[in-house]
C-alpha positions in Angstrom: 94.1 87.1 33.4 95.0 88.9 30.1 91.8 87.8 28.3 89.6 89.3 31.0 91.1 92.6 32.1 87.9 93.8 33.8 87.8 90.8 36.1 89.9 90.0 39.2 90.2 86.4 40.2 91.1 85.5 43.8 92.1 82.1 45.0 91.5 81.5 48.7 92.4 78.8 51.1 91.9 80.6 54.4 89.7 83.5 55.6 92.7 85.8 55.7 93.1 85.4 51.9 89.9 87.3 51.2 90.2 91.1 50.9 87.4 93.3 51.9 88.6 96.3 49.9 86.7 95.5 46.8 83.3 93.8 46.7 83.0 90.7 44.5 80.0 90.2 42.2 80.4 86.4 42.1 82.0 83.9 44.3 82.5 80.2 43.3 83.5 77.3 45.4 83.7 74.0 43.5 84.3 70.9 45.6 86.2 72.9 48.2 84.1 73.7 51.3 84.2 70.1 52.5 88.0 70.6 52.9 87.7 73.6 55.2 88.1 72.5 58.8 84.8 72.9 60.7 86.4 75.2 63.3 87.1 77.9 60.7 84.3 77.3 58.2 82.0 79.9 59.9 84.7 82.5 59.7 85.4 81.6 56.1 81.7 81.9 55.1 81.4 85.2 56.9 84.5 86.6 55.1 83.1 85.5 51.8 79.8 87.2 52.5 81.5 90.3 53.7 83.7 90.4 50.5 80.6 90.2 48.2 78.5 93.0 46.9 74.8 93.1 47.7 72.9 90.8 45.3 76.1 89.0 44.3 75.8 85.2 43.7 77.7 82.5 45.5 77.8 79.2 43.6 78.8 76.1 45.5 79.3 72.4 44.7 80.1 69.8 47.3 80.2 66.0 47.3 77.4 63.9 48.7 79.1 61.8 51.4 76.0 60.4 53.1 73.1 58.0 52.7 72.7 55.6 49.8 75.2 57.6 47.7 77.9 57.2 50.4 77.2 53.4 50.4 77.5 53.2 46.6 80.6 55.3 46.4 82.2 53.4 49.3 81.5 50.0 47.6 82.6 51.2 44.2 85.9 52.6 45.6 86.5 49.3 47.5 85.9 47.3 44.3 87.9 49.5 41.9 90.7 50.7 44.2 90.6 48.1 46.9 91.2 50.9 49.4 88.8 53.4 51.1 88.9 55.9 53.9 88.9 54.3 57.3 85.5 54.0 58.8 84.6 52.1 62.0 81.6 49.8 61.7 79.6 52.4 63.7 80.7 55.2 61.4 80.0 53.2 58.3 76.4 52.5 59.5 76.0 56.1 60.6 77.1 57.5 57.2 74.9 55.0 55.4 71.9 56.1 57.5 72.8 59.8 57.1 73.7 60.3 60.8 76.8 62.3 60.1 77.2 63.7 63.6 78.4 60.1 64.6 81.2 60.1 61.9 84.6 61.6 62.8 85.2 64.5 60.4 88.1 64.5 58.0 87.7 66.3 54.6 85.2 64.1 52.8 84.8 61.7 55.7 81.9 62.8 57.8 81.0 65.7 55.5 77.3 66.6 55.6 76.1 68.8 52.7 72.8 69.4 54.5 74.6 70.9 57.5 76.6 73.1 55.1 73.3 74.4 53.6 72.2 75.3 57.1 75.5 77.1 57.7 75.2 79.0 54.4 71.7 80.2 55.4 73.3 82.2 58.2 75.2 84.3 55.7 73.3 84.0 52.4 69.8 83.6 51.0 69.6 80.1 49.4 68.1 80.3 45.9 68.4 76.6 45.0 69.8 73.3 46.2 69.9 70.5 43.6 71.8 67.5 42.4 74.3 68.3 39.7 74.3 65.0 37.8 70.5 64.3 37.9 68.8 67.5 38.9 65.3 65.9 38.5 66.1 63.6 41.4 66.4 64.7 45.0 69.8 66.1 45.9 70.4 63.2 48.2 70.4 60.9 45.2 73.2 62.7 43.4 77.0 62.4 43.8 77.5 66.2 43.7 75.2 68.8 45.2 74.9 72.3 43.7 73.9 75.3 45.9 73.1 78.7 44.6 73.2 81.5 47.1 72.8 85.3 47.0 74.1 87.9 49.3 71.0 89.8 50.4 
């Protein structure tokens, strides 16, 4: 980018996109990690960590697709668009109750932000997890979850 000659921006959609030759001082993932297939997410997170300098920050936002927020989003989408992702009755109940291991995974469908936090803890120190829209409420009552990590 011409306006920021001292910065290098890397767009990545797979672990192999991340170069380990230079160490990043900041990594940002906005509404992306829920789209990474679960079978490569661990490698992806490990590669991000390995590409970061010590004490570099990793800022993450992901959607909340479980519990009462799932129910409200589902009902609003049904009312507004008349169409929603396909959930079996069992999956619908499980997502509403936050039992995401019972929901077949597919991008947003079955995505569990709390499981992601646990996966991030394997590679980063979690500094904060909070709701983006209403940070004074628990994250579970927000549409979007913000996660601040640091590479220790």
